[in-house]
C-alpha positions as CSV (number, residue, x, y, z in Angstrom):
1,X,-12.4,24.3,10.5
2,X,-10.4,23.3,13.5
3,X,-9.3,19.9,12.2
4,X,-7.7,21.6,9.2
5,X,-5.4,23.9,11.3
6,X,-2.0,22.6,12.5
7,X,-3.0,22.8,16.2
8,X,-6.4,21.2,15.4
9,X,-4.8,18.3,13.6
10,X,-2.2,17.8,16.3
11,X,-4.9,17.6,19.0
12,X,-7.5,15.6,17.0
13,X,-7.1,12.6,19.4
14,X,-8.6,14.8,22.2
15,X,-12.0,14.5,20.5
16,X,-12.1,10.7,20.9
17,X,-12.3,9.3,24.4
18,X,-11.2,5.7,24.9
19,X,-10.6,5.4,21.2
20,X,-7.3,5.3,19.3
21,X,-7.4,7.1,16.1
22,X,-6.1,6.0,12.7
23,X,-6.3,8.6,9.8
24,X,-7.1,7.2,6.3
25,X,-7.6,8.9,3.0
26,X,-11.2,8.3,2.1
27,X,-14.4,6.4,3.2
28,X,-13.6,3.5,0.8
29,X,-10.3,3.0,2.7
30,X,-11.9,2.3,6.1
31,X,-13.3,-1.2,5.4
32,X,-9.8,-2.2,4.1
33,X,-7.8,-0.8,7.0
34,X,-10.3,-2.3,9.5
35,X,-9.0,-5.7,8.6
36,X,-5.5,-4.8,9.8
37,X,-5.8,-2.6,12.9
38,X,-6.9,-4.3,16.2
39,X,-10.5,-3.6,17.2
40,X,-9.4,-3.0,20.8
41,X,-6.2,-2.5,22.7
42,X,-6.1,-2.1,26.5
43,X,-9.6,-0.7,26.5
44,X,-9.1,1.7,23.5
45,X,-11.4,1.0,20.6
46,X,-10.3,1.6,17.0
47,X,-11.5,4.8,15.3
48,X,-10.9,5.1,11.6
49,X,-11.2,8.7,10.4
50,X,-11.3,9.5,6.7
51,X,-10.0,13.0,5.9
52,X,-10.6,13.4,2.2
53,X,-7.5,12.4,0.2
54,X,-3.8,12.3,0.1
55,X,-3.2,16.0,0.5
56,X,-5.2,16.1,3.7
57,X,-3.5,13.0,5.0
58,X,-0.1,14.6,4.5
59,X,-1.0,17.3,7.0
60,X,-1.6,14.6,9.7
61,X,1.6,12.9,8.8
62,X,3.5,16.2,9.3
63,X,2.0,16.6,12.8
64,X,3.3,13.1,13.7
65,X,6.7,14.0,12.4
66,X,6.8,17.5,13.9
67,X,4.9,17.3,17.1
68,X,4.6,13.5,17.9
69,X,0.8,13.7,17.5
70,X,-1.1,10.9,19.2
71,X,-2.6,9.1,16.3
72,X,-1.6,6.8,13.4
73,X,-1.9,7.3,9.6
74,X,-2.5,4.5,7.1
75,X,-2.3,5.3,3.4
76,X,-1.5,4.2,-0.2
77,X,2.2,4.4,-1.1
78,X,1.4,5.4,-4.7
79,X,4.7,5.7,-6.5
80,X,6.8,6.5,-3.4
81,X,8.3,3.0,-3.5
82,X,9.7,3.7,-7.0
83,X,11.0,7.1,-5.8
84,X,12.5,5.7,-2.6
85,X,10.7,8.3,-0.6
86,X,8.5,6.2,1.7
87,X,8.3,7.5,5.2
88,X,9.7,5.2,7.9
89,X,7.8,5.8,11.1
90,X,6.1,3.3,13.4
91,X,2.8,5.2,13.3
92,X,2.7,5.8,9.6
93,X,1.6,2.6,7.7
94,X,2.0,2.5,4.0
95,X,0.9,-0.2,1.6
96,X,3.8,-1.9,-0.1
97,X,1.8,-1.6,-3.3
98,X,0.5,1.4,-5.2
99,X,-2.9,1.3,-3.6
100,X,-5.2,-0.8,-1.4
101,X,-6.8,-2.3,-4.5
102,X,-3.5,-3.9,-5.5
103,X,-3.4,-5.6,-2.1
104,X,-6.9,-7.0,-1.7
105,X,-7.3,-8.1,-5.3
106,X,-4.8,-11.0,-5.2
107,X,-5.0,-14.2,-7.1
108,X,-6.8,-16.0,-4.2
109,X,-9.4,-13.3,-3.5
110,X,-10.2,-13.0,-7.2
111,X,-10.6,-16.8,-7.4
112,X,-13.0,-16.8,-4.5
113,X,-15.1,-14.1,-6.0
114,X,-15.4,-15.9,-9.4
115,X,-16.3,-19.2,-7.6
116,X,-19.0,-17.4,-5.6
117,X,-20.5,-15.5,-8.6
118,X,-20.3,-18.5,-11.0
119,X,-21.3,-21.1,-8.4
120,X,-18.4,-23.1,-9.7
121,X,-16.5,-24.2,-6.6
122,X,-14.0,-26.2,-8.7
123,X,-12.7,-23.1,-10.5
124,X,-8.9,-23.1,-10.2
125,X,-6.7,-20.2,-9.3
126,X,-4.3,-21.0,-12.2
127,X,-6.7,-19.3,-14.6
128,X,-6.5,-16.1,-12.5
129,X,-2.7,-16.3,-12.2
130,X,-2.4,-16.7,-16.0
131,X,-4.4,-13.6,-16.5
132,X,-2.4,-11.7,-13.9
133,X,0.7,-12.6,-15.8
134,X,-0.9,-11.3,-19.0
135,X,-1.8,-8.1,-17.2
136,X,1.8,-7.7,-15.9
137,X,3.3,-8.2,-19.3
138,X,1.0,-5.9,-21.3
139,X,0.6,-3.1,-18.7
140,X,4.3,-2.9,-17.7
141,X,5.3,-0.3,-20.4
142,X,2.3,1.8,-19.5
143,X,3.1,1.7,-15.8
144,X,6.6,2.9,-16.6
145,X,5.3,5.9,-18.6
146,X,2.7,6.7,-16.0
147,X,5.5,6.7,-13.3
148,X,7.7,9.0,-15.4
149,X,4.8,11.5,-15.9
150,X,4.1,11.4,-12.1
151,X,7.7,11.8,-11.1
152,X,8.4,14.7,-13.5
153,X,5.1,16.3,-12.8
154,X,4.4,16.6,-16.5
155,X,0.7,17.2,-15.9
156,X,-0.8,15.0,-18.5
157,X,-3.0,12.0,-18.1
158,X,-1.7,8.5,-18.9
159,X,-3.0,5.5,-17.1
160,X,-6.0,7.1,-15.4
161,X,-8.7,5.1,-13.5
162,X,-10.1,2.9,-16.3
163,X,-8.4,0.0,-18.1
164,X,-11.3,-0.3,-20.6
165,X,-9.7,1.6,-23.5
166,X,-6.9,-0.9,-23.6
167,X,-8.8,-4.2,-24.1
168,X,-9.0,-5.7,-27.6
169,X,-12.8,-5.3,-27.6
170,X,-15.7,-4.9,-25.2
171,X,-16.2,-8.6,-24.7
172,X,-12.7,-9.8,-23.7
173,X,-10.2,-9.4,-20.9
174,X,-7.2,-9.6,-23.3
175,X,-5.2,-6.4,-23.5
176,X,-4.2,-4.8,-26.8
177,X,-0.5,-4.1,-27.5
178,X,-1.2,-1.7,-30.3
179,X,-3.5,0.5,-28.2
180,X,-1.0,0.7,-25.4
181,X,1.9,1.4,-27.8
182,X,-0.1,4.1,-29.5
183,X,-0.7,6.0,-26.3
184,X,2.9,5.6,-25.2
185,X,4.1,7.0,-28.5
186,X,1.9,10.0,-28.1
187,X,4.0,11.3,-25.2
188,X,7.1,13.3,-25.8
189,X,9.4,11.0,-23.7
190,X,12.7,9.9,-25.0
191,X,13.2,6.2,-25.9
192,X,16.4,6.2,-23.9
193,X,14.6,7.4,-20.8
194,X,11.9,4.8,-21.2
195,X,14.4,2.0,-21.5
196,X,16.4,3.2,-18.5
197,X,13.3,3.3,-16.3
198,X,12.1,-0.1,-17.6
199,X,15.4,-1.7,-16.5
200,X,15.4,-0.1,-13.1
201,X,11.8,-1.2,-12.4
202,X,11.9,-4.6,-13.9
203,X,11.2,-6.3,-10.5
204,X,7.9,-4.4,-10.0
205,X,4.8,-6.1,-11.2
206,X,1.9,-4.0,-12.5
207,X,-0.6,-6.1,-10.6
208,X,1.0,-4.6,-7.4
209,X,2.3,-1.3,-8.6
210,X,0.0,0.1,-11.4
211,X,-2.6,2.6,-10.3
212,X,-5.2,0.9,-8.0
213,X,-8.4,2.1,-9.7
214,X,-6.9,1.1,-13.1
215,X,-6.1,-2.4,-11.9
216,X,-9.5,-2.7,-10.2
217,X,-11.3,-1.9,-13.5
218,X,-9.2,-4.6,-15.3
219,X,-10.0,-7.2,-12.7
220,X,-13.7,-6.2,-12.9
221,X,-13.6,-7.0,-16.6
222,X,-11.8,-10.3,-16.1
223,X,-14.2,-11.5,-13.4
224,X,-17.3,-10.6,-15.6
225,X,-15.8,-12.5,-18.6
226,X,-14.9,-15.6,-16.5
227,X,-18.3,-15.7,-14.8
228,X,-20.0,-15.5,-18.2
229,X,-17.7,-18.3,-19.5
230,X,-18.4,-20.6,-16.5
231,X,-22.1,-20.0,-16.0
232,X,-23.3,-18.9,-19.4
233,X,-24.9,-15.9,-17.7
234,X,-24.1,-12.3,-17.9
235,X,-23.5,-11.0,-14.3
236,X,-23.3,-7.3,-13.6
237,X,-20.3,-6.8,-11.3
238,X,-20.6,-3.2,-10.0
239,X,-17.8,-1.3,-8.4
240,X,-19.5,-1.4,-5.0
241,X,-20.2,-5.1,-5.1
242,X,-16.7,-6.0,-6.3
243,X,-15.1,-3.8,-3.7
244,X,-17.2,-5.4,-0.8
245,X,-16.7,-8.9,-2.1
246,X,-13.0,-8.4,-2.5
247,X,-12.6,-7.0,1.1
248,X,-14.6,-10.1,2.4
249,X,-12.5,-12.5,0.3
250,X,-9.3,-10.8,1.5
251,X,-9.8,-12.2,4.9
252,X,-9.2,-15.7,3.6
253,X,-5.8,-14.8,2.1
254,X,-3.8,-13.7,5.1
255,X,-1.9,-17.0,5.5
256,X,-1.1,-17.1,1.8
257,X,-0.3,-13.5,1.1
258,X,2.9,-12.1,2.7
259,X,1.9,-8.5,1.8
260,X,-1.3,-8.9,4.0
261,X,0.7,-10.4,6.9
262,X,3.3,-7.7,6.8
263,X,0.6,-5.0,6.7
264,X,-1.1,-6.5,9.6
265,X,2.1,-6.7,11.6
266,X,2.9,-3.0,10.9
267,X,-0.6,-2.0,11.8
268,X,-0.5,-3.8,15.1
269,X,2.8,-2.1,16.0
270,X,1.4,1.3,15.0
271,X,-1.8,0.8,17.1
272,X,0.2,-0.2,20.1
273,X,2.4,2.9,19.8
274,X,-0.7,5.1,19.6
275,X,-2.2,3.5,22.7
276,X,1.0,3.8,24.6
277,X,1.1,7.6,23.9
278,X,-2.6,8.0,24.9
279,X,-2.0,6.2,28.2
280,X,1.0,8.5,28.9
């Protein structure tokens, strides 16, 4: 189809009159990026277009770099921060975390969600922060291995999308060292290599830089357990409801979360650049 050819991608903006176009990976990304890009600039309305994943997004990025295409791209950084290969361009906005989930599931947003679901408005964020520290400590070695596998294109699954296999049992949010160590030891990666990468990445927290879906599933378990503890009721927290609740709660965190503020500033600059090009 036209939008998949180089010329079609380059001229995508021609199909959107009085709209400025921002390319994103999937449909789930649109509600998130809508928080950051201005709804309207100089009469041009925001249009978020999902193109079906990172591989497709890269085609649009290439057209910005090669042909100065008149749109912006917003995407997850994945492990590009670890590899020092992020793209520096005013119309290409990357998260400063692995994925969008690592951005909108911050301590404050999780606290708000637990307060709302448990009806306990006195619930303190310190409980969330304590669990976040637990997650950072336990998942760090797994994140390192996952990165090595990704970097070296080893082609085997490590972290995946689900954290459930690494909890102590089905009723707790505590992570099990032995399960994590067992998986790590199953990979043919030298101990020296692991230690070297651990030292080079020691400033990166898994809450921000482990795979987004994996982190999301861990938070989902934590929220369910905390709501059960506070209210005495078992509350089903579906992926869809947690995602929408987290996006809504994220709006309360801009003043407290530097990552959100920086992302908004970068998105504003990107949007202004696109509209400037469209106006000629």
